C-alpha positions as CSV (number, residue, x, y, z in Angstrom):
1,M,32.1,-134.7,-62.3
2,I,31.0,-131.5,-60.7
3,Y,29.6,-132.1,-57.2
4,D,26.8,-130.1,-55.8
5,V,28.5,-129.8,-52.5
6,A,32.1,-130.2,-51.4
7,I,32.8,-130.3,-47.7
8,L,36.3,-129.8,-46.3
9,G,36.6,-131.7,-43.1
10,A,34.8,-134.8,-41.8
11,G,34.4,-133.9,-38.1
12,P,31.0,-133.4,-36.5
13,A,30.3,-130.2,-38.4
14,G,31.3,-131.7,-41.8
15,L,29.5,-135.0,-41.3
16,S,26.3,-133.2,-40.1
17,A,26.3,-131.0,-43.1
18,A,26.8,-134.0,-45.4
19,I,23.7,-135.7,-43.9
20,Y,21.5,-132.7,-44.8
21,T,22.9,-132.1,-48.3
22,S,22.9,-135.8,-49.3
23,R,19.4,-136.3,-47.8
24,A,18.3,-133.4,-50.0
25,G,19.5,-135.2,-53.0
26,R,22.6,-133.2,-53.5
27,S,25.8,-135.0,-54.7
28,T,28.1,-134.5,-51.7
29,L,31.9,-134.9,-51.5
30,L,33.7,-135.0,-48.1
31,L,37.4,-134.5,-48.1
32,E,39.2,-135.2,-44.9
33,K,43.0,-135.0,-44.5
34,G,43.1,-137.4,-41.6
35,L,40.8,-139.6,-39.6
36,P,37.0,-139.0,-40.0
37,G,35.4,-137.7,-36.8
38,G,38.0,-135.0,-36.0
39,W,38.7,-134.4,-32.3
40,T,35.7,-136.6,-31.4
41,A,37.6,-139.6,-32.7
42,T,40.5,-138.9,-30.3
43,S,38.4,-138.1,-27.2
44,S,38.4,-140.7,-24.4
45,I,34.8,-140.2,-23.4
46,I,31.9,-137.9,-24.5
47,E,29.4,-137.1,-21.8
48,N,27.8,-133.8,-22.8
49,Y,26.1,-134.6,-26.1
50,L,22.3,-134.6,-25.6
51,G,20.7,-138.0,-25.5
52,L,24.0,-139.9,-25.8
53,G,24.6,-140.3,-22.1
54,S,28.2,-141.5,-22.2
55,S,30.2,-142.9,-25.1
56,P,33.9,-143.4,-26.1
57,G,34.8,-140.7,-28.7
58,P,35.9,-143.1,-31.4
59,E,32.6,-145.0,-31.1
60,L,30.6,-141.8,-31.6
61,A,32.8,-140.7,-34.5
62,S,32.3,-144.0,-36.2
63,K,28.5,-143.7,-35.9
64,M,28.6,-140.2,-37.3
65,E,30.6,-141.3,-40.3
66,A,28.2,-144.2,-40.9
67,H,25.2,-141.9,-40.7
68,A,26.6,-139.5,-43.3
69,K,27.5,-142.3,-45.7
70,K,24.0,-143.8,-45.3
71,F,22.5,-141.0,-47.4
72,G,25.1,-141.2,-50.1
73,A,27.8,-138.8,-49.1
74,E,31.1,-139.7,-50.7
75,L,33.9,-139.6,-48.2
76,K,37.6,-139.5,-49.1
77,P,39.7,-139.8,-45.9
78,Y,43.5,-139.0,-45.9
79,T,43.0,-136.6,-48.8
80,E,44.6,-133.2,-48.1
81,V,43.4,-130.2,-50.1
82,T,46.4,-128.0,-51.0
83,E,44.6,-125.2,-52.8
84,V,41.0,-123.8,-53.1
85,I,40.1,-121.6,-56.0
86,F,36.7,-119.8,-55.5
87,G,34.3,-119.0,-58.4
88,D,30.9,-120.0,-59.7
89,E,32.5,-123.5,-59.6
90,I,34.9,-124.1,-56.8
91,L,38.2,-126.0,-57.6
92,L,39.8,-128.1,-54.9
93,K,43.3,-129.3,-55.6
94,T,44.7,-132.4,-53.9
95,P,47.7,-134.7,-54.5
96,A,45.1,-137.3,-55.6
97,G,43.6,-135.0,-58.3
98,D,41.3,-132.0,-58.6
99,F,37.7,-131.8,-57.6
100,K,35.0,-129.3,-58.6
101,A,31.8,-128.3,-56.8
102,R,29.1,-125.7,-57.0
103,T,29.2,-125.0,-53.3
104,L,31.7,-125.4,-50.5
105,I,31.3,-125.9,-46.8
106,I,34.4,-125.2,-44.8
107,A,34.6,-127.5,-41.7
108,T,38.3,-127.8,-41.3
109,G,38.3,-127.5,-37.5
110,Q,41.3,-126.7,-35.3
111,S,44.7,-128.2,-34.4
112,A,46.6,-128.4,-31.2
113,R,48.7,-125.4,-30.3
114,K,52.4,-126.1,-29.8
115,L,54.5,-125.2,-26.8
116,S,57.5,-124.3,-29.1
117,I,60.1,-125.2,-26.5
118,P,63.3,-127.2,-26.9
119,G,62.7,-130.9,-27.1
120,E,59.0,-130.7,-28.2
121,K,59.6,-131.3,-31.8
122,E,62.5,-133.7,-31.3
123,F,60.5,-136.0,-29.0
124,M,57.2,-135.9,-30.9
125,G,56.1,-139.5,-31.0
126,K,58.8,-140.4,-28.5
127,G,57.0,-139.3,-25.4
128,V,55.5,-136.0,-26.6
129,S,51.9,-136.3,-27.6
130,Y,48.8,-134.2,-28.2
131,C,46.3,-137.1,-27.8
132,A,46.1,-139.2,-24.6
133,T,43.4,-141.4,-26.1
134,C,45.8,-142.3,-28.9
135,D,48.9,-142.8,-26.9
136,G,47.9,-143.4,-23.3
137,P,48.3,-147.2,-23.4
138,F,52.0,-146.7,-24.1
139,F,52.4,-145.3,-20.7
140,Q,51.4,-148.3,-18.6
141,D,52.9,-147.9,-15.1
142,K,54.9,-144.8,-16.2
143,A,54.8,-141.2,-15.2
144,A,53.3,-138.5,-17.4
145,A,52.9,-134.7,-17.4
146,V,49.9,-133.0,-18.8
147,I,50.4,-129.3,-19.8
148,G,47.3,-127.1,-19.6
149,G,44.3,-126.2,-17.5
150,G,41.2,-126.4,-19.7
151,N,38.7,-129.2,-20.1
152,S,40.8,-131.2,-22.6
153,A,43.9,-131.1,-20.4
154,V,42.1,-132.1,-17.2
155,E,39.9,-134.7,-18.8
156,E,42.8,-136.4,-20.5
157,A,44.8,-136.3,-17.3
158,V,42.1,-138.3,-15.7
159,Y,42.0,-140.7,-18.7
160,L,45.8,-141.2,-18.4
161,T,45.4,-142.5,-14.9
162,K,44.0,-145.7,-16.4
163,F,47.5,-146.5,-17.5
164,A,50.1,-144.2,-15.9
165,S,51.3,-144.7,-12.3
166,K,51.5,-140.9,-11.8
167,V,50.1,-138.0,-13.7
168,Y,51.2,-134.4,-13.1
169,I,49.0,-131.5,-14.4
170,I,51.2,-128.5,-15.0
171,H,49.3,-125.3,-15.3
172,R,50.6,-121.7,-15.6
173,R,47.8,-120.3,-13.5
174,N,46.6,-121.0,-9.9
175,Q,43.2,-122.3,-11.0
176,F,41.8,-124.4,-13.8
177,R,39.7,-123.1,-16.6
178,A,38.0,-126.5,-16.9
179,E,34.4,-127.1,-15.9
180,K,33.8,-127.7,-12.2
181,A,32.7,-131.3,-12.7
182,V,35.9,-132.0,-14.6
183,Q,38.1,-130.4,-12.0
184,E,36.5,-132.4,-9.2
185,K,37.3,-135.7,-11.0
186,A,40.9,-134.8,-11.2
187,E,41.2,-133.4,-7.7
188,A,39.7,-136.7,-6.3
189,N,42.1,-138.9,-8.2
190,P,44.9,-140.1,-6.0
191,K,47.2,-140.6,-9.1
192,I,47.0,-136.9,-10.1
193,E,49.3,-134.2,-8.7
194,I,48.6,-130.6,-9.7
195,I,51.5,-128.2,-10.1
196,W,50.3,-124.6,-10.2
197,D,51.8,-121.4,-11.4
198,T,54.4,-123.3,-13.5
199,E,55.5,-123.3,-17.1
200,P,57.5,-125.9,-19.1
201,R,60.8,-124.7,-20.4
202,E,62.4,-127.7,-22.0
203,I,61.7,-131.4,-22.6
204,K,64.8,-133.6,-22.1
205,G,65.8,-137.1,-22.8
206,K,68.0,-139.4,-24.9
207,E,66.0,-141.5,-27.3
208,F,62.8,-140.9,-25.5
209,V,61.4,-138.3,-23.0
210,E,63.0,-138.6,-19.6
211,S,62.2,-135.3,-17.9
212,I,60.8,-131.8,-18.3
213,I,62.3,-128.6,-17.1
214,L,59.8,-126.3,-15.2
215,S,59.8,-122.7,-14.2
216,N,57.7,-121.4,-11.3
217,K,56.2,-118.1,-12.4
218,K,56.0,-116.7,-8.8
219,T,59.4,-117.8,-7.4
220,E,61.2,-118.1,-10.7
221,E,62.6,-121.4,-9.4
222,I,63.8,-123.9,-12.0
223,S,63.2,-127.6,-11.4
224,E,63.4,-130.8,-13.3
225,L,60.6,-133.4,-13.2
226,K,61.2,-137.0,-14.1
227,V,58.5,-138.1,-16.5
228,D,58.2,-140.6,-19.4
229,G,55.7,-138.6,-21.4
230,V,54.4,-135.1,-22.0
231,F,50.9,-134.5,-23.2
232,I,50.2,-130.9,-24.4
233,Y,46.8,-129.3,-24.2
234,I,47.3,-125.5,-24.3
235,G,44.7,-124.5,-26.8
236,M,43.8,-124.7,-30.4
237,V,44.5,-122.8,-33.7
238,P,42.0,-122.9,-36.6
239,N,42.9,-124.8,-39.7
240,T,42.2,-122.0,-42.1
241,F,45.5,-121.3,-43.7
242,L,44.1,-122.3,-47.1
243,F,41.8,-119.3,-46.9
244,D,44.3,-116.6,-46.0
245,G,43.5,-113.5,-48.0
246,K,40.0,-114.7,-49.0
247,F,38.2,-113.6,-45.9
248,E,38.7,-110.9,-43.3
249,M,39.5,-113.4,-40.6
250,K,38.7,-112.9,-36.9
251,N,41.7,-114.3,-34.9
252,G,42.2,-116.7,-37.7
253,Y,38.6,-117.9,-37.8
254,V,36.2,-117.6,-40.8
255,P,33.4,-115.1,-40.2
256,T,29.8,-116.0,-41.2
257,D,26.3,-114.8,-40.7
258,E,23.7,-116.9,-38.7
259,N,23.1,-119.1,-41.8
260,M,26.8,-120.0,-41.9
261,R,27.2,-117.9,-45.1
262,T,30.5,-116.2,-45.8
263,N,31.0,-113.2,-48.1
264,F,31.0,-115.6,-51.0
265,P,27.5,-116.7,-51.9
266,N,28.4,-120.3,-52.5
267,V,30.8,-120.8,-49.6
268,F,29.7,-121.6,-46.1
269,C,31.6,-122.4,-42.9
270,A,30.7,-124.5,-39.8
271,G,32.3,-125.9,-36.7
272,D,35.6,-125.0,-35.0
273,A,37.0,-123.2,-38.1
274,R,34.1,-120.7,-37.8
275,F,34.3,-117.6,-35.6
276,S,32.0,-118.3,-32.6
277,P,32.2,-118.2,-28.8
278,V,31.5,-121.9,-28.1
279,K,33.4,-124.9,-29.5
280,Q,31.5,-128.1,-28.7
281,I,30.3,-131.2,-30.6
282,A,26.7,-130.0,-30.1
283,T,27.4,-126.6,-31.6
284,A,29.4,-128.1,-34.5
285,V,26.6,-130.5,-35.4
286,G,24.0,-127.7,-35.3
287,E,26.2,-125.4,-37.4
288,G,26.8,-128.2,-39.8
289,A,23.1,-128.8,-40.2
290,T,22.6,-125.0,-40.8
291,A,25.4,-124.9,-43.4
292,G,24.0,-128.0,-45.2
293,I,20.5,-126.5,-45.4
294,S,21.9,-123.1,-46.5
295,A,23.9,-124.8,-49.3
296,D,20.9,-126.7,-50.5
297,R,18.8,-123.5,-50.5
298,Y,21.5,-121.7,-52.5
299,L,21.5,-124.5,-55.1
300,S,17.8,-124.3,-55.3
301,S,18.0,-120.6,-56.1
302,L,20.2,-121.1,-59.2
């Protein structure tokens, strides 16, 4: 079978695109290497999506998935694409077999940036985590460190206080990059202690994390902080390695025009993998809608 539309990634952008293409009567295949919903599925609470009010991330992700399926989109979770070959028909290779499509929408999103310090890799899953929503309950009445100063770091630090007895936010600058409302929640929480101007140097332990070695950027003082977990939120990198050499990337992101078109007439890109100044659920959903409409229009022109 040759699908009209193949979508790589089932986060908000990919699921939104699928709604538009499947409602237009286009056979639509969604390939997702992990859990549908992307980062939305791992967010503790979503409060800035218009009309939603407030919702747990996994609940919103589940609703998005169900909405896309309602119109006939075929979703294959836990299916990783290993190679993409462009042409009039696009070939997508996976361990589960090959798929073909007339158009492609890239919605592969971003992944967490690593600290790349000793102990990070060794204690991954043993106290080192990139998802407080996923692993927070394991730290009941324990101490945890959150590395970073953006929205995700501060929001997840607040979420961790539901479980942890103490949460340290370790930030290499002397002020947060997070939105003011997010900062205020953290600063008002008695379980949170903020450590400014400090960088992590090593994560230590035996079988599990026991401490983190810190370096003060101003005084160069080295200290050891006893914690049971380290949650890392220092930024994101686009999941676009499959397309190296196919586009003139901008900082690793896929460039498009306002209609989400790439330099290939039948290839589009939306969401966090796309070069854009804002990365939010709202923008991902909008870009996905635009990409879906553009793909449908391209197919109508054939």
